[in-house]
C-alpha positions in Angstrom: 14.5 14.8 3.1 11.0 14.7 4.4 9.0 17.4 3.7 5.9 19.6 5.2 2.9 19.5 2.7 -0.2 21.9 2.6 -3.0 20.6 0.6 -5.7 23.5 0.8 -8.9 24.1 -0.8 -12.5 25.5 -0.2 -15.4 23.8 1.9 -16.4 20.6 0.4 -13.2 20.2 -1.6 -12.5 16.5 0.0 -9.8 17.6 2.2 -10.6 15.2 5.2 -11.5 12.4 2.5 -8.0 12.7 1.2 -6.3 12.8 4.6 -8.3 9.5 5.2 -7.4 8.0 1.9 -3.9 8.9 2.3 -3.7 7.4 5.9 -5.2 4.1 3.9 -2.9 4.1 1.4 0.3 4.2 4.0 -1.3 1.5 6.2 -2.1 -0.8 3.2 1.4 -0.8 2.4 2.2 -2.0 6.2 3.4 1.5 7.1 2.4 3.2 10.5 1.0 6.6 10.4 -0.3 9.0 13.0 -3.8 11.4 12.7 -4.0 14.5 14.6 -6.5 17.2 14.6 -6.5 20.9 16.6 -8.7 20.7 19.7 -10.2 24.0 18.4 -12.2 21.7 15.8 -15.2 20.3 17.9 -16.8 18.8 14.8 -16.8 15.0 15.7 -15.0 15.3 18.7 -11.7 13.2 18.7 -12.3 12.3 15.2 -11.8 13.3 11.7 -15.3 13.0 9.8 -15.7 13.1 6.1 -18.6 14.4 4.4 -18.8 11.0 2.5 -19.4 9.5 6.0 -16.3 7.8 6.7 -14.7 8.7 10.1 -11.7 7.7 12.2 -10.6 8.4 15.9 -7.0 10.8 15.7 -4.1 9.7 17.4 -3.5 12.8 19.2 -5.5 16.1 19.5 -3.6 19.4 19.8 -4.7 22.1 21.9 -4.1 25.7 21.2 -0.7 26.7 22.5 0.4 23.3 23.0 4.0 22.0 21.5 2.9 19.9 18.7 6.5 18.7 18.4 6.4 17.1 21.8 3.0 15.7 21.1 4.0 13.9 18.4 7.0 12.5 20.1 5.1 11.4 23.0 2.5 9.7 20.8 5.3 8.3 18.3 7.5 6.9 20.6 7.0 7.8 24.3 10.1 9.7 24.3 11.6 13.0 23.8 11.8 14.8 20.3 15.4 14.2 20.3 15.3 10.4 19.9 12.9 10.1 17.5 14.7 8.2 15.0 15.5 5.5 17.4 13.1 3.1 19.7 12.9 -0.6 19.9 9.4 -1.4 20.4 7.5 0.6 18.0 7.4 0.8 14.3 8.6 4.1 13.0 6.2 6.5 11.8 6.3 7.1 8.1 3.6 10.0 8.0 2.2 12.5 10.1 -1.5 13.7 9.0 -3.2 16.8 10.2 -6.5 17.7 9.3 -8.0 21.4 9.8 -4.6 22.8 10.2 -5.5 26.2 9.5 -6.5 26.3 13.2 -3.3 25.7 14.6 -1.2 28.3 15.9 1.8 29.6 13.6 4.2 28.2 16.2 2.7 24.7 16.1 2.8 25.2 12.0 6.7 25.9 12.6 6.7 22.4 14.9 5.1 20.4 11.8 8.4 21.8 9.9 10.8 20.6 12.5 8.9 17.3 12.4 9.3 16.9 8.9 12.9 18.7 8.7 14.8 17.4 12.0 12.9 14.2 12.7 12.6 12.8 9.1 8.7 12.3 9.0 7.0 13.5 5.9 3.6 15.7 7.4 0.6 16.4 5.4 -1.5 19.2 6.5 -5.1 19.4 5.4 -7.2 22.7 5.7 -8.5 26.0 4.5 -6.6 29.0 3.7 -9.1 31.7 4.0 -12.0 32.5 6.3 -15.8 33.7 5.8 -14.1 37.3 5.4 -11.6 36.1 2.9 -8.8 36.4 5.4 -6.0 34.0 6.0 -6.2 32.0 9.0 -2.9 32.6 10.9 -2.3 28.8 10.7 -2.9 28.9 7.1 -1.2 31.8 6.3 2.0 30.1 8.0 1.8 27.2 6.2 1.5 29.0 3.0 5.2 30.4 4.3 7.1 27.6 4.9 5.7 24.3 3.5 7.7 22.8 1.1 4.8 21.8 -1.3 1.4 23.7 -1.5 -1.5 21.5 -3.4 -4.6 23.2 -3.9 -7.9 20.8 -3.9 -10.8 21.7 -5.7 -14.2 22.0 -5.8 -17.1 23.6 -7.5 -19.3 26.5 -7.0 -23.1 26.1 -7.3 -22.9 27.6 -10.5 -20.4 25.2 -12.0 -17.1 27.4 -11.6 -14.3 26.7 -9.3 -15.0 27.6 -5.8 -12.6 29.7 -3.9 -14.3 31.3 -1.0 -16.3 30.2 2.0 -19.5 32.1 3.0 -20.8 31.6 6.4 -24.5 31.2 6.8 -26.6 31.6 10.0 -29.9 29.8 8.7 -30.3 31.2 5.1 -28.6 34.3 5.7 -24.8 35.3 4.7 -23.1 36.9 7.5 -19.9 38.9 8.2 -20.3 39.0 11.7 -18.6 36.6 14.3 -15.4 35.1 15.2 -13.4 33.9 13.0 -13.7 30.2 14.1 -17.4 29.2 14.2 -17.4 25.3 13.9 -20.2 24.2 11.4 -23.2 22.7 13.0 -26.9 23.1 13.4 -27.0 26.9 13.5 -24.0 27.8 11.4 -23.2 26.6 8.2 -20.8 27.2 5.1 -21.1 27.1 1.2 -18.2 27.5 -1.1 -18.7 29.8 -4.0 -16.4 31.2 -6.9 -15.5 34.8 -7.0 -18.4 36.0 -9.2 -21.1 34.3 -6.9 -19.4 35.4 -3.7 -19.6 38.8 -4.7 -23.3 38.6 -5.6 -24.0 37.1 -2.6 -22.2 39.4 -0.3 -23.8 42.5 -2.1 -19.9 43.1 -3.6 -18.7 43.1 -0.2 -15.1 41.5 -0.2 -14.4 40.6 3.4 -14.6 43.3 6.3 
C-alpha cells in the first residue's frame, strides 16, 4: 500500500534539497514524478528553490481551498480521480512530492492521504512543524496526525546543538508580531535555533 510521508525539519534542514534529490532518484530509474507546492509559498514563484541553488519548476500549484486530489488527477491523467489507475497515453505517476506542505489546509492534507491510500501513489510531503511562535501550522498538525511515516530532517543551531525552533527576524530584531505566514525575503528572514538559544534570543519567551 502506498503511504503518506511527512519529512519535517527546522529552517535550513535541507527539506527542498531532499525533495529535489528524491525526484532525481525516481527519474534516474525511469519513473515519473509530479512536484507541487502551495500557492501561498511565493518564493521562487512556480519553482521549488533549494538553498544550495538548485531549483525546479513544479508541475502544479495548490491554491488555498482547492481540491488537491482533483488537481493531482488533472495533472497526472487529465481525468477524474476515480480513473487514476488506468490511462493509455501517459506513464503512471510513481510519486507525488509536495514542498512547503505546512502551508496546506488540513482538508488538502486529507487529500494527500487519499491520493496515497485510494490512488496507490506514494506522497512525500516536506515542511516545517511550527512557526516562529512555536505553534504548529494547521497543515503540519494534520500531517503529524495522519501520515503513515514521520521523519525529522535535522540541522544545527549556531551553538552546535540540534536546532528545533524557527525565529523570525525583521532586520536584526527578533519579532513575535505578524501573521503566521510571512515568506522569507528582503525584509523578513528566519534563523533556526536550539531550545536554549531560542529562549535566550527571545528573553525567555516561548511563543505567544
